[in-house]
N, C-alpha and C positions, 0 to 999 in steps of 0.2 A: 636732501632733508625727509625727516618722518613725519611722516604723513602728521598735522596738525591740529585735526578731529580727536586726535588721539588721545593728544594733549588733555584734553576739559573726561573731567573724572572725576564719578557721584561718590562721595564720605559721609560718613558720616559727621560733625566734629563735638567738638568737648557738650554740649546743649543736647546731644542725640538728635541733631536733626539733619539731612543731607543737607550737601551745598557740593560746589565746583570742590575740587580738595585743588590747596595754594591757589587761589582764585585771582586773587593778586600778582604770582608767579608765571600762572599760565597766561593770561590778558596780555601782561607786559613781554615772557615770552611768542607769543602767536604775532602782538602790534608788532615786535622789535624784524621776526620772522617777514612778516609781508610787506612790512615796510624795504628789509630788501630784497629781496625775492619781485615784489611788484616796485617795480619805479614808472611808474607814469612819464607816457614823453605822445607830442603831438606827431598825430600821422602828415603823413603827406604822401604817401601811395598807398591801398591797393593790398601790400603782401604786411602795412605796417596796421593799416586799418584792422585785418584781419588779429592779426597778434592782440590786438585791443580784444574783440571782440570776445576772443581765446581766453584770454584774461580776465577779464571778466566775466564768463562759461565757469572758471573755474574759481576765482570769488565764490561765488556764486552759490557755487556746487559744495566749498567748505564748508560755507557756513548753512548750509541744507542737510550738510553730516551730520554740524554740533548740530542742530535742529530738533535734524530726526532722531539722535541720541538722548536730548529729552524731551520728548512725545511718547518713542519707546520708557521710559523710565516715568511718565505722569507718575502713573499712581504711589509713586516712594515723592513726586517730590515735590518739597517743600517751597512759600512763593519768595526764599531766598536763591532756592537755584536755578526755578527762571529770571527772576533780574537778573542774576549774573552769567546763567547762556543768554541771555539776550542783549544784555553785555558785550559780551566778548562779539557775537550775530551783528551786532551795529558796527560795532567796531568794524570787524571784515566789510561790512557793508557800504561802510563810509571811503573803506576805500576803494572797491566796485566801481561807487559813482564818482568821482574821478576820471576810469577806464568808460564808463559809458557818457561821462559829459563829453568824449572826443570825441569818443566815434559817434555818439553825434549831434560834438557840430563836422566832421568830417565827409559827414553823411550828409549834413543840409549846407556844405559846400560844394563839396566833388560832389554827390552820388547821384544830384536831384537837377545836375545841371547838362549830366551823364540824360537824364530821358527826360525826349526830348518825341512829344505826339501830336506825330502828324494826321491835321484836322481835312475831313473831306468838307466843301460842301455842296450844293449843283441851284441851281439859280433857272428858274425856263422861266424865257425875254419872250413874250409872242411881238412880233415884228406883221409889218401892214407889207413894206415895201421893198426892193432892192437896197437902192439908196440908201435906208435909217437901217440896215442889214449890215453894210462895209461901213458904217460908221462907227457899227457894234465892234466886228470884228477889229479892224485899228485898236483902237483900247484895246479893248483882245489880245493882241499879238503885242504891242509896242511893255504891254507887260508883262508882258507870257506867260498866259495864263493857259495851259493844257479847259479845248473845247468842245464843244461837240454842234454840232446845226442835224436838226428834225423838220424836214418837212411837214406839211400839215393838209 
C-alpha cells in the first residue's frame, strides 16, 4: 500500500487559494484504506496487546506525517487547507482512538493484575515477661508471620 500521507498534496484552486488537491476524494480514500487495513479487535494476550499498540503508533505516525507536512507549508497555507488537513488527521486519530481504548482496557483488566507489590512492615513490641512473649509468638506462628526477637 502506498504511503497514505503522500496522497495529501497541496495545490491552488480556481480562486488561487491553496488547498488539499481532491480533498474529498483523498479523505474518502484514506478512510477506506484505514478502515480496511486497520480492523480493531479485542486483545486477549500480550501479542495482541502489542499489535494494538503498534497499530496505534503507526496511525499516529501517519497523522503526524501529514501534520508535519502542513507545518512545513504553513507560510503558504490558507485557512481552508488547515481545516482540511485537520479533518483528515482527526479521521485517522479517531481510528487510532479505537485501538487506544482497547489497549487501555487490556491494561486495566490484565496488566494491572500482574503487578503486585509486596510491602514489608515492622512492628516493635516491648514484652515484660516470657509468658506474654509466648502468647504473641503463638499468634504470629499461627498466622505464619515471619518475625525476629531481640533481647534488650
